[in-house]
C-alpha positions, -999 to 999 in steps of 0.1 A, spaced: -387 -73 -178 -411 -47 -167 -418 -29 -135 -452 -24 -120 -472 -33 -89 -498 -54 -108 -503 -88 -91 -529 -102 -114 -505 -117 -139 -478 -130 -116 -493 -165 -115 -495 -168 -153 -482 -198 -172 -455 -176 -187 -440 -171 -153 -438 -208 -147 -415 -212 -177 -389 -189 -160 -381 -216 -133 -360 -245 -141 -378 -278 -145 -349 -297 -132 -357 -320 -102 -350 -308 -67 -312 -304 -63 -312 -321 -30 -298 -356 -27 -328 -379 -23 -307 -405 -6 -291 -381 20 -288 -395 54 -314 -383 78 -313 -387 116 -346 -389 134 -354 -390 171 -379 -415 183 -404 -396 205 -408 -426 229 -373 -437 235 -355 -405 225 -330 -426 206 -316 -415 173 -318 -436 141 -304 -430 106 -326 -434 76 -320 -431 38 -344 -423 10 -377 -441 8 -369 -459 41 -375 -427 60 -406 -429 82 -433 -402 86 -420 -374 109 -427 -340 124 -401 -313 120 -391 -284 143 -387 -248 132 -373 -224 157 -347 -197 163 -314 -207 180 -305 -196 215 -273 -196 235 -279 -230 251 -288 -252 221 -278 -289 223 -256 -305 196 -256 -340 182 -228 -350 206 -247 -335 235 -278 -355 227 -258 -387 224 -240 -381 257 -273 -374 275 -287 -407 263 -256 -428 270 -249 -417 306 -280 -432 323 -272 -465 305 -236 -463 318 -247 -458 354 -273 -486 352 -246 -509 339 -223 -500 368 -251 -506 393 -260 -539 377 -225 -552 386 -232 -546 422 -209 -516 424 -216 -496 456 -201 -464 442 -193 -449 409 -158 -443 397 -144 -408 391 -149 -410 353 -186 -419 358 -190 -391 383 -176 -366 358 -200 -380 332 -229 -375 357 -219 -339 361 -218 -335 323 -253 -351 321 -266 -327 347 -251 -298 327 -267 -310 294 -301 -317 308 -304 -283 323 -298 -265 290 -328 -247 275 -320 -264 241 -324 -298 257 -357 -290 272 -369 -276 239 -363 -309 221 -378 -329 250 -409 -307 249 -411 -311 211 -409 -349 214 -436 -348 242 -459 -326 220 -456 -350 191 -459 -381 213 -492 -368 228 -504 -359 193 -532 -336 206 -528 -311 178 -521 -336 150 -556 -346 143 -549 -346 105 -516 -365 105 -523 -395 126 -498 -408 152 -461 -398 146 -432 -415 162 -403 -396 148 -391 -360 148 -362 -339 134 -345 -308 147 -316 -290 131 -297 -285 164 -290 -321 173 -299 -342 143 -269 -331 122 -233 -339 132 -218 -305 124 -182 -318 130 -184 -333 96 -183 -307 68 -196 -332 42 -226 -341 64 -233 -305 71 -232 -296 34 -254 -326 25 -279 -316 52 -281 -280 41 -287 -290 5 -314 -314 16 -331 -292 42 -358 -277 20 -369 -312 10 -369 -324 46 -393 -296 56 -414 -302 25 -417 -339 31 -425 -337 68 -460 -345 79 -462 -313 99 -438 -285 109 -440 -271 144 -429 -235 145 -418 -228 181 -418 -191 190 -399 -188 222 -407 -150 225 -445 -153 220 -469 -159 250 -501 -178 244 -527 -157 262 -526 -126 240 -542 -112 209 -518 -123 181 -536 -102 155 -530 -69 174 -508 -44 156 -483 -45 185 -485 -82 192 -455 -103 202 -464 -126 173 -458 -98 148 -425 -89 165 -412 -124 169 -376 -129 159 -387 -160 140 -399 -137 112 -364 -120 109 -342 -150 105 -329 -163 72 -333 -200 78 -369 -198 89 -380 -185 54 -378 -219 38 -393 -234 70 -423 -211 64 -427 -219 27 -418 -256 23 -440 -276 47 -474 -289 37 -487 -281 72 -472 -256 96 -486 -246 130 -472 -219 153 -466 -226 190 -461 -202 219 -433 -202 244 -453 -226 266 -460 -250 237 -496 -240 231 -508 -240 195 -517 -204 186 -521 -203 148 -523 -227 119 -509 -214 85 -537 -233 68 -562 -209 83 -569 -180 59 -568 -153 86 -536 -167 100 -520 -168 65 -532 -132 59 -515 -122 92 -482 -139 82 -484 -123 48 -487 -89 64 -457 -96 86 -435 -110 59 -446 -92 27 -451 -125 11 -483 -127 -9 -509 -150 6 -510 -171 -26 -476 -185 -16 -486 -191 20 -521 -205 16 -525 -217 -20 -562 -222 -21 -592 -207 -39 -581 -187 -70 -544 -195 -62 -548 -233 -61 -526 -252 -85 -526 -289 -92 -494 -294 -72 -480 -292 -37 -481 -259 -18 -444 -252 -21 -446 -256 -59 -468 -225 -60 -438 -206 -46 -419 -213 -78 -443 -193 -99 -429 -162 -83 -402 -144 -102 -366 -147 -90 -366 -111 -78 -398 -115 -59 -384 -146 -41 -353 -127 -33 -374 -99 -18 -387 -123 8 -353 -126 23 -344 -89 20 -353 -81 56 -339 -113 71 -305 -119 87 -282 -149 95 -254 -151 120 -229 -161 93 -228 -141 60 -226 -173 40 -258 -186 54 -277 -158 38 -271 -176 5 -273 -212 18 -307 -207 34 -321 -198 0 -309 -229 -19 -343 -248 -19 -362 -216 -26 -344 -215 -60 -340 -252 -65 -302 -248 -64 -276 -273 -51 -241 -261 -44 -212 -269 -20 -208 -251 13 -176 -229 16 -177 -214 50 -151 -186 50 -161 -171 16 -184 -145 32 -207 -126 9 -192 -143 -21 -216 -172 -13 -245 -150 -24 -228 -142 -57 -223 -179 -62 -259 -185 -56 -269 -159 -82 -245 -175 -107 -261 -209 -102 -296 -193 -106 -285 -179 -139 -272 -213 -151 -306 -228 -143 -331 -201 -152 -340 -176 -179 -357 -152 -155 -341 -118 -161 -355 -103 -129 -324 -115 -112 -308 -84 -125 -336 -61 -111 -319 -51 -79 -310 -19 -62 -341 2 -72 -365 23 -52 -402 23 -62 -419 37 -81 -393 40 -109 -389 74 -124 -378 83 -160 -343 70 -170 -316 91 -153 -337 103 -124 -338 92 -88 -347 56 -83 -314 37 -82 -300 27 -49 -269 10 -62 -247 39 -54 -211 29 -60 -220 -6 -69 -213 -13 -105 -213 -51 -105 -238 -72 -124 -249 -93 -94 -263 -80 -60 -241 -81 -29 -269 -94 -7 -307 -100 -7 -312 -65 9 -308 -50 -26 -339 -69 -38 -362 -54 -12 -385 -41 -40 -381 -72 -61 -418 -81 -58 -425 -51 -81 -409 -68 -111 -427 -92 -134 -415 -114 -162 -430 -102 -195 -459 -125 -204 -449 -124 -241 -413 -132 -232 -404 -168 -240 -372 -164 -219 -342 -160 -243 -313 -179 -229 -284 -160 -213 -252 -172 -197 -221 -162 -179 -188 -164 -197 -152 -156 -187 -158 -121 -202 -190 -114 -185 -227 -119 -193 -239 -129 -228 -276 -119 -230 -299 -111 -259 -324 -83 -251 -354 -69 -268 -354 -32 -278 -387 -13 -275 
């Protein structure tokens, strides 16, 4: 492992070898619920039976709508229609209460967000390169979060779901449409979408991603070189991973280019992001490292330690140990370490990898294997 700002060698074939060649850890036959943009009804699909779909990326607000909310909002009009078809002149007390619940649900901002997303896809005005799409997915209402097993399966499948979508719509609720998004003080640059942990994979995984303003006007397309350069400036993610074209083009899908980055560099992309629950700071990175592991809400920051242990089991990239350093590095024993009182082998959180993009895997290093044991880490190292 060596430190240095050089970027010219980071896409080398030697770096490819540092990433596990195992297939994506997500379950290919995971159940996926999609919303029909015409009827608004939900249907379940498995594996290859899943139709083409658009997917939503957004930040959660206070009035999001759940799976149960969406089902209730669809069922109530049918209930009222059934009552009226019997010739009833008035609704019973139960139905009246359901009507009030319906009114409450359909006034939620989260409900209108999903409805607007469905309308956008149904009209298809901005989807000239995808063809008509009839199905959409959104994380708020397409997962039954009452089921821990379904939630775990969905989180482990989420990167693949974004990758396999026809297009990802990134809805920025805090960005107006009629401003200069490239300005240094633009609302686009300051959007909270760029600060959340979950939106990192939603930025990197999709084949196509377009940004939409608060009034659902398309403002930028990640495929555009200037837009990708702007996003790179905001996120500190090299443009090669955002717009893999020109000298960065590889004979693979765009998200595969991401896996040529070292472990520490990928960790650095999450170093300035946050999640509401500490466990999610690890879970939102699973697809970025091709890791599959169970969800254990309640374990707190231990989830990030578990993630690193899984990376070690599936990779020979030693940059996973390159955390807690300021740049540039000074001589041994001088200022440069940020670890302070931390003496553990693995980092407490992605924050400690904020300079991880400065570390490369040695091109001459064939990646000697190392592994965790009950006594610690067993690792062969070169002496220079």
